[in-house]
ROGU-687304 format. One record per atom (N, C-alpha, C): residue in one letter; z, x, y. Coordinates in steps of 0.2 Angstrom, whole numbers, plus 2048, in hexadecimal, padded with zeros to 3 digits. Last residue first. Example, Ala and Ser with C-alpha at 12.3 -4.5 7.8 and 13.67 -1.06 7.14 Angstrom:
# ROGU-687304
S8238407F5
S8248447FB
S827840800
A8278427E4
A82783E7EA
A8278427F0
//
This chain:
# ROGU-687304
K7FE7AD853
K8047AC84F
K8077B284C
G7F37AE85B
G7F97AF85E
G7FF7AE85A
N7E87AC852
N7EA7A6857
N7F17A785A
H7E57B884D
H7E87B3849
H7EB7AE84D
Y7DF7C2855
Y7DC7C084E
Y7DF7BB84A
K7E77C4860
K7E07C4861
K7DC7C185B
A7F47C285C
A7F27BE862
A7EA7BE862
M7F57CB852
M7F67C4850
M7F37C0856
V7F37D7859
V7EF7D6854
V7EF7CE852
K7FF7D7862
K7F87D6865
K7F37D5860
K8097D7859
K8097D285D
K8027D1860
Y8067E4853
Y8067DE84F
Y8057D8853
N8087ED85E
N8027EC85B
N8017E5857
E8167EB85F
E8127EA864
E80B7E8862
L81A7F0852
L81B7E9854
L8177E785A
Y8157FD853
Y8137F984E
Y8147F2850
Q81E80285D
Q81780285E
Q8137FD859
T82B801857
T8297FD85D
T8227FD85E
E82B7FF845
E82A80484B
E8287FF851
I8337FB838
I8307F883E
I8307FC844
D830800827
D83480182E
D8307FE833
T8287FD81D
T82F7FF81B
T833800821
V81F7EE81E
V81F7F5820
V8277F781E
E81C7E081E
E81A7E4818
E8197EB81B
L8217D6826
L81C7DA829
L8197DF824
E82B7D281E
E8267CD81F
E8207D1823
E8337DE81D
E8307DB817
E82B7D6818
K8387DF82A
K8337E4827
K82F7E1821
K8387CE832
K83B7D482E
K8367D982C
L8357C7841
L8337C883B
L8367CE838
V8387C484E
V83D7C3849
V83B7C5842
S82C7C5856
S8327C9857
S8387C9853
I8247BA851
I8237C184F
I8297C6850
D82B7AB84C
D8297B0851
D8297B784F
K8267A483C
K82B7A7841
K8287AB846
G81C7A0834
G81E79B839
G82379E83D
T8177A982B
T81E7A782A
T8207A182E
T80B7AF82B
T80B7A8829
T8127A5828
N8047BB833
N80A7B8833
N8097B1831
L7FA7C6828
L7FA7C182D
L8017BD82D
I7FE7D8829
I7FE7D1825
I7FE7CC82A
Y7F47E582E
Y7F97E0830
Y7F87D982C
K7F07F682E
K7F17F082A
K7F67EB82C
G7F1801835
G7EA7FE835
G7EA7F8830
Q7FD807834
Q7FB80483B
Q7F580183B
H7FF80C828
H801806829
H7FF80382F
H7F281782B
H7F6814825
H7F880D827
S7E8819835
S7EF81B836
S7F4818831
H7DD80D82E
H7DF811834
H7E6813835
I7D880F81E
I7DC80B822
I7DF80F828
E7C881481A
E7CF81681B
E7D281181F
Y7BB80F80F
Y7BE80F815
Y7C5811815
A7B0819804
A7B5814805
A7B781480D
D7AB8257FD
D7A781F7FE
D7AC8197FF
F7B4833805
F7B382E7FF
F7AE828802
T7B483B810
T7B483E80A
T7B2839804
N7B583481C
N7B083981C
N7AF83C815
S7B682281C
S7B882981A
S7B382E81A
K7B581782A
K7B281A824
K7B4821823
Y7C480E82E
Y7BF812830
Y7BC81682A
L7CC7FE833
L7C980382E
L7C4808831
Y7D87F3834
Y7D47F8838
Y7D27FD833
F7DB7E282E
F7DA7EA82C
F7D67ED832
I7E57D582C
I7E07D8830
I7E07E082F
Y7E77CC81C
Y7E97D1821
Y7E37D2826
E7EE7C0811
E7E97C2815
E7EC7C781B
K7F27C07FF
K7F57C0806
K7EF7C280B
E7EF7C17F2
E7F07BA7F5
E7F37BA7FC
K7F87D17EF
K7F37CC7ED
K7F57C57F1
Q7FB7DD7FC
Q7FD7D97F7
Q7F87D37F5
I7FA7EF7FF
I7F77E8800
I7F97E47FA
P8097F97FF
P8037F77FD
P8017F07FE
L8107FF80E
L8117FC808
L80A7F9806
Y81580D818
Y810809815
Y81280680F
H82081581D
H81F80E820
H81980A81D
E819824816
E81E82181A
E81C81A81E
R80E821808
R81082580F
R815820812
H8148207F7
H81081E7FD
H813821803
I81481F7E6
I8158237EC
I8118207F1
E81B81B7D7
E8178197DC
E81981D7E2
Y81D81E7C5
Y81E8207CC
Y81981C7D1
A82581E7B5
A82081C7BA
A82281D7C1
G82982D7AB
G82A8267AD
G8248247B2
R8278397A4
R82D8377A7
R82E8307A9
A81A8397A0
A81F83879B
A82683779D
D81382E7AD
D8128347A9
D8188347A4
R8098247B7
R80E8257B2
R80D82C7AF
W80681F7C9
W8048227C3
W80A8227BE
S8008197D8
S8058197D3
S80281C7CD
A7FF81B7EA
A7FC81C7E3
A80181B7DE
F7F98197FB
F7FE8197F6
F7FB81A7EF
P7F1816806
P7F581C806
P7FB81B801
E7E180F801
E7E880E803
E7EC814802
M7D180E805
M7D6813802
M7DD811805
V7C6800801
V7CA804806
V7CF809802
T7B77F9800
T7BC7FD7FC
T7C0801801
V7B37E8802
V7B37EE805
V7B87F2801
T7A87DA7FF
T7AE7DE7FD
T7AD7E5800
D7A37CB808
D7A27D2805
D7A97D5803
G7A87C080F
G7A77C0808
G7A67C6804
E79E7C581D
E7A37C181B
E7A27BF813
N7967D481C
N7957CD81D
N79C7CA81B
F7937E5822
F7967E081E
F7957D9821
E78D7EF82B
E78D7F0824
E78F7EA81F
G78C7F2838
G7897EC836
G7887EC82E
N7927FD83D
N78C7FE83A
N7897F8837
V79E7F7843
V7997FB847
V7937FD844
D7A57E9843
D7A27ED83E
D79C7F1841
K7B27DE846
K7AE7E4848
K7AB7E7842
Y7B67D3840
Y7B77D3847
Y7B37D984A
I7B37C8833
I7B17CE835
I7B27CE83D
E7BD7C0826
E7BA7C082C
E7B87C782F
I7BE7C4818
I7BE7BD81A
I7BB7BC821
I7BA7CF80C
I7BA7CE813
I7B97C6814
K7C47D57FF
K7BF7D0801
K7C07CE808
L7C77E67FA
L7C97E07FE
L7C37DB7FF
S7CC7F17EE
S7C77ED7F0
S7C97E77F4
T7D28027EF
T7D47FA7EF
T7CE7F77F2
F7D88107EA
F7D280D7EC
F7D38067EA
T7E68197EF
T7E48147EA
T7DD8117ED
R7EB82A7EF
R7E88247F2
R7E681F7ED
W7F283B7F3
W7F18347EF
W7EE82F7F3
D7F884B7F1
D7F38467F5
D7F28407F0
L8028517EA
L8008547F0
L7FC84F7F4
P81084E7DF
P80A84C7E2
P80884F7E9
V81485B7D4
V8168577DA
V8108557DD
K8128637C9
K81185C7C8
K8148587CE
S8128707CC
S81886E7CA
S8188667C9
K8058727D1
K8068757CA
K80D8727C7
D8028627D9
D80286A7D9
D80486C7D2
F7F68547D7
F7FD8587D6
F7FC85F7D7
K7EF8467DD
K7EE84D7DC
K7F58507DC
V7EA8367D8
V7EF83A7DA
V7EE8417D8
E7E38277DA
E7E182E7DA
E7E78327DD
D7DF8177D3
D7E481C7D6
D7E28237D5
A7D480A7D5
A7D68107D2
A7DB8147D6
L7D47FC7DA
L7CE7FF7D5
L7D18057D2
N7DC7EE7DC
N7DD7F57DC
N7D87F87D7
D7D47E07E2
D7D67E37DD
D7D87EB7DF
V7D47D77EE
V7D07D57E8
V7D37D97E2
L7DD7D37FC
L7DC7D77F6
L7D87D47F1
Q7D47CD80B
Q7DA7CD806
Q7D87D1800
A7D27CE81D
A7D07CF816
A7D67CE811
K7CA7D082C
K7CF7CC829
K7CD7CC821
V7C57E0833
V7C47DA82F
V7CB7D682E
I7BD7EC83B
I7C37E883C
I7C17E1838
V7B67FC83A
V7B67F5837
V7BD7F2839
H7B9808841
H7B2806840
H7B17FF83E
S7C580A84E
S7C3808847
S7BC806847
Q7C780E85B
Q7C5813856
Q7C381084F
E7CA802862
E7C4806864
E7C280B85F
E7D57FC85C
E7CF7F885D
E7C97FD85E
L7DE80785D
L7DC804856
L7D5801857
E7DF80886B
E7DC80D867
E7DA80B860
E7E67FC86E
E7DF7FD871
E7DB80386D
F7F27FE867
F7ED7F8865
F7E67FA867
P7F780F864
P7F7809868
P7F1804866
V7FE817857
V7F881685A
V7F880F85E
T809824854
T80881D854
T80281C859
P80483384C
P806830851
P805828851
Y80B83A83C
Y805838840
Y808833846
D812840830
D812842837
D80C84083A
A81A838823
A814839826
A81583A82D
T823839814
T82383981B
T81C83B81E
A821830805
A820836809
A820835810
V82B8297F9
V828828800
V82782E803
L82B8227E9
L82B8287ED
L8288277F4
I8338187DD
I82F8187E4
I83081E7E7
Q8308177CC
Q83481A7D1
Q83081B7D8
P82D8087C4
P82B80E7C7
P8308107CC
N8328027B5
N8348027BC
N8328087C0
L82C8067A9
L82B7FF7AB
L82D7FE7B3
Q8308137A6
Q8298117A6
Q82780A7A9
N83E8127A7
N83A8177AC
N8338157AC
Y84180979C
Y8428077A3
Y83E80C7A8
G83C811791
G83980B793
G83A80979A
V84581C792
V83E81D793
V83B817795
F851814790
F851818796
F84981A797
C84F80E783
C85080A789
C84F80E790
I84E81A77B
I84881577C
I849810782
I85A81F77D
I85582377F
I84F81E780
G862815777
G86381777E
G85D81A780
A85D81576A
A85C80F76E
A85D810775
L861822766
L85A820766
L85981A76A
L86F820766
L86C82576B
L86582376C
S87081675C
S873815763
S86F819768
L86C81E751
L868818753
L86A81675A
A876827751
A86F829752
A86B823754
I88181F74E
I881824754
I87A825756
I87E81A742
I87F816747
I87F81974E
S87D82673A
S87782173B
S87881D741
S88A82A73A
S88582E73D
S87F82A73E
I890820734
I89282173B
I88D82573E
K88B821727
K88981B72B
K88B81C732
K89082E723
K88882D724
K887827728
M89E82C723
M89B830728
M89382F729
N8A281B71F
N8A182271D
N89D826723
M8AF810724
M8A8812724
M8A7819723
//
């Protein structure tokens, strides 16, 4: 083989490697988790403080909003998500009917830049999934025309459809990144009150 062919093979191999690396980074988001310093909230406070308590499911993620500092480090983020209301348990302003949609702000966001794809969320929170039902504790945002999920993951409870006892559910089944004692206590009370004790 002559030197020209060898140089061409090396150049093509490097180019293929770069394309694979960039493609992988764009297709496989890097997950970033931000620690959050907020107190755990007992069930009674969730019930009292929330403006809206509903059973709902995801319709669509409407928009991600991420604010960066000068070094491109995310400072603040949210995803505006549309939920379809299945049942209403509390609505202090009488704003909703069953079948309506409500826009909520989830404490996560995703974005892409030249370096790759990213997803960031607050500690313990995982995004709402399609075709699943949840109980949500919501309060009206002072800044946006949307509702916020009370205390991030503490205001979102996936319905237990596993048939398992709550005490043996894994974090993946609860859709949280860690099972806190207070969260599990709240989960049991939420299911007892709004999901026939299951």
